Structures are given as structure tokens and as C-alpha cells.
N, C-alpha and C positions, 0 to 999 in steps of 0.2 A: 215723500218728494216735496220739495219746496215750489211755493205758488211762481208763477210765472210773473215778470215785471207788466205791469199796465200803467200806459201811459195817461194821463186824463188832464189833457191840455184846458186849460180855462180861457174861455173866446169872450170878448170883447165884438159885438157886430155894429157895425155901423152902415146906415142903411139911408141913402140918399134916394130919395121916393117922393117927388116934389107933389104938391097937390096944385092940380090947374084949374084956377077959377072959371076959365073961359071953356072948360068942360063940364061945367055943372059940379065942380068941387071936387072931382075924382081924381085919384092918385094918378101917377103918369103910367104905372105898369096895368092897373086897369082901362086907361085911356088906349094904350097900345096894344092890349091883350098879351101883356108879357107874363112872366113866371111871378108868382107870388115867392119873396124872399124868404118866408116862414117855411113854406114847403120844402125848397131848395134846401134849407138849412138841414132841417130832420132828414130827409133823404141821403144828403151828403155824409152827415154824422152816422147813420144808419150803414151805408156803403163802405166806408172807412173802416168802421168796426168789424164789418165782415172780411174785407179783405185784407185785415191786419191779424185776422182770425183772432180777434178779441183783445190785441194789445193795445190797440188805440180807441181810447173813449172819451171823445170830445165833450165839453161840457158850456155850453153859452150862459156866461155869468151875467152878462147886460148885454142890452140891445137898444141902441139910439136909433132913432129915426128923425132925420132932417128933412124939412120941406123945403128945399133948396137944392141946387147944383154945387157940385165941387168945384172950389177954386183952381184955376190953372197956374202952372208955375209962373206965368208973367201976369197974373191978378186977374186975367179974364173971367168972366164967370157967365154961362148962359142964363136966358130969362126963360119963361114959360114959352115967349113967343117964338123967340129964336131958335130956340131947341127945335120944336116940333115943327117948324118953318124949313130946317137944315135936314131933319129925320123924313119930311116929306118929300122934299125935292130929292134927296139922296146926294146933296153937295152943301158947300159953304159951312163945313164943319171948322173948328178953329183949329189952327195951328201956334204953338206947339199944343198937343193934346194932353201931355202929361199932365194930373192933377199935382197939386202942392201938397208933399205928403207931409211938411211940417202942420199945415193946418189941420190936416186929417187927424194925426196924432193929438194935436191940442183941442179937436172937438171931443175926441173920446177920453181925454185924459190920461191916454193908454201908457205913455212911459213911465208916469207915477205909480200907475196900477204894478207895472213891471216891477217896478223898484220897492215896492209894498209887498211883493209877492200875491197879488190878487190875479194877476192876467198873464197868458202866456203867449196869446197869438190876438192880432186884429185882424177881422174879416170885413171887407169893404165891399158892400152890393151897390152897384148902380147900373147903368144902362149902355149901351154903345155909345163910345166918346166919351166915356166917362174919365177916361184918362189913367185907369190904373194899369199896373203890370200885372201879370198872373201872379207872380210872388216875389216877395224883398225879404232882405232880412235887415236887422239893425241891432244895436247893441256892441258890446266889447266881444271883439272875434268874430263879428258876421263876416261873413263871406258873399260873393256874387250868387244869387240865388233866381236865376232866370231874369235876373233883374238887377240892377247895381245897390250896394251897400245904400240905405238910408240917409242923406246926408244930416248932420248934427246929431244923430243919435249914438256917437261913440262915445259919451259919457254915462250911458247905460248901462250897468254893472253886469248884465248878461244877455246872450243873444234872444231877440225875439224874432218871430214871422209873421208878416203882412201878407195877407193874401187878399187880390182882387178879383170879384165875382159878376158878372155880368147876367142880369135876371131876364134879359131877353132870351139867353142861352138856358141849356138844362143843367141837370147835373152829371151827365157825361163831359161837358165841357168844364165844369169845376174839378173832375176827377182829371180832367187834362191837366190843368194848372199844377195839381198835387204831382202829378208825373214828371212833370218838367222840374217843378221844385225837387224831386227825387234825384233826377238826373246830374242836376246840378251838385247837390250835397256829394251823391256818392262818388261823382267824379274827383270830388277834392277829397274826399275820405280815402280814396285809393290811389290818390295821385302819382306817390312814390313807390307803387307797386311794379315788382319786375314783372314782365307779359306773363309770363308761366304762372304766376301767382295772382294775377288781377280776376278776382272773382266777378267784379261788375261787367267787365267787357267780356266775360266769357257768357254771364246772363245774357247780354243784350245782343248777342250773336244772330245773325238771320241769314236766311238764304241768298239774299242779294249781295253780301259783302262777305258772307263767309260759306260758299257753295258746300253743301253735305255736311255742314257743323251747325245747323240752324239750333240755336236755343230757344231763349223767350222774344228775341227782339227788343223792341224799346216803346217808346210812348207813341211814335208815328210809324213805327213798322212792324207788323206781325210775323212771325216766323216765315211765311211765304210771301211778303210784301214785295212789290217791284217798284214802289215810290211811295211817297209820305201820303200818309192815310189810307193807303191801300188796304184797308181792314176786312173789305169783302171780298179777297179775291179768292176763287175756288181752287185753285192748283196746289196739288196735293204736295206735302214737304214732310221730310222726316225731322224730326224736332227732339229735343231732350227736354222741353218746356216741362213736362210732368214730373222728371227726376227732381226739379228744383223745389219742389212740395216737400221734398224729403231731406232736404239741406240739414245739417251737414254730411248726410250719407248721401255723396252723389256716385251714381253706378255707371253712369252714361247711356243709361238705357233710353233708347228712343221709340217714337213711334209715328206713322203717318198721321198727320195732319192736315186740315183745312180750314177754310174761314167757319165752319159749323161750329169748330172749338170754341171760338171767341165772339160768336155772337152775328154772324154772317154780315159782318159791315158796320154793326151799332157800335158807336164810339163809348157809350155808358158799357157795354156789355164787354169790349175788348178791354175797355182798361180795368174794370173789376178784375177779367180772366188774368190780367199782366200783373198788377200789383198784388195779386193774391198768391203770386210766385215767390215773391220777395221772401228770402229767410227772416224766419220768426221765431227761433227757440232761444233760449238762456245759453250763456257759456259765449266762448271767445274761441279762434282757432289758434295754432301754434305761432301765427305772426301778429297775433293781439287784435284781431279783427272781430267783431260781434258777430255770435251766429242771428243776431237779430238786427236787421238793418233800419228798423222803426226808432231803433235808439238814435239812429243819427238823423233820420227824416223828419222824425216830427219831435224826439227828446232833444234833437240839436245838440246832442253830445257827441262831439268830436273834436 
């Protein structure tokens, strides 16, 4: 039996974590008691390997730490004092917030690395109000990916992803970014599919929109959720979510589930549960769609 395809995206990690001289020369994440970007990377890589059933094995090939704040699209850049002042006051943050992605790509020499077949994804790590989208795509054939196509990247010969992570938050929020990336890509992949054959729309059914026909839900809605982020709802619901673990053999089997099945409201547990049900086997169906959705989500092969 042939080995299943494994995706090993090469990652360049660009970490903005300024040293605050006024705080004894400590890094911003230490001063604010935020997470260690290295630990976040390790745990995220492990989680993605698990939820993809071993299909996706990220490799960080370079890590660049920047002792500064990202430049905004209008040229503004926080200083140590101005950022700390705004954070502690919970106001006075700069608008527009969006970071200058051209500078970020240049700092990491990323597009040259893509063209030299040395890198596939850029992971940005910063702090609240760093100005990152959760995900974007660039390169030839790029699409909306929970954020607009990166301006000026059209000349790059293949697609690449840029993820934006916030080290104030945890691995659960990193997985949320990946979940929204998956939603954007799979909506695109299945965009011309007839409703009766639309596997992605069948997968994301939940009780709130499809009473009596709940499947796996989406990144914000568990099978029984009544509103966004309602992952801790104890209401029992019949769902076919476990049936998707056996795709492409779908029997329609359902069972009663509650939030205990996906972590009692924990963001990381829910997202691990949800994405582990993405189809992940070799082969294609009669209409040419891959049985392995990670080919689209991480392989960017669509």
C-alpha cells in the first residue's frame, strides 16, 4: 500500500519582540507576561500534525527576531513608550492598524526564498495591535484567505501563505487563524459545486442553521452552538460529526453530542476536535475533489 502524502511546509518565523530598556532591558513579552513565541510555535506544530493525522509536518527553517515594532501602512511605528502607554491606558492605539506587509516580506527576504524553493510560509509573531491579518496569501494564483491578496506579490511564481499570530494569546487562537484560512480556501475550492454535491457545506452544517442535520459545524459554531464562540453550550444535539472521520465512506451515522465532546468551551480543544474531522485520505472522488483537504489548506494546491 503506497504511503500517504505528507506536507512539510518550510516556515520562516518573523518575531517582533522589542527590548524595553526602560524595563530593565527585558523583552516585551516578558514585561507584559505574555507567551513565549518559541513555545507557541512548538505546540502549534504539534497540534497541526495531530489534527491532520500526520499529513502536515511544519518545519521552521529560519527564525528572525526584530527588536522593533512593525511599521504601519502609513509609515507609523510605535516606540517602546508609546506602545506601553497605549496598552496600559487601553486607548490611543494608532489607526490605520494594518502593518506594512511589504516591509515584513523584505525583512524576512521571504519572496526570494519562495522563488529559490527554500520557504513556503511566513509566520508573523507580534502583540495586540501589531497590525497583522490572521492569514493572507500571496503569489501567482493567490486568493482571498481571511484577508486580501498581498499587494505587489503577483510576480512570485507560486502561492504562499502568511500567518499572523499574537503572542498575548494562546495556541487555540493560532488554530482559529488556521481554521479561518481553511474556511476561505475550501469555500473557494468548492465554489462551483452544486448544492447536492457540496461536501464543504455538508461538513459545516450545525443545528442552528440545519435543525436535525448537524454535522461538524464551523470554526465559530460547534454542532449545537446558538451563537458565535458558543463552544461550551451543554445542549444535546444529534450530529454526524464522527462519521466524517471515516470519509470518503459516509454512512450518515449520528449520535447525541454535547460540549463535552469538544472540550466544554475550550477554544483549543474545540478547534482540534473540529479540524481533526477534515477529510485526510489519499485519492479523489468522482468529481475530482481530493479526499485530503490538507492538500488545499496547506499544500495550496487548487
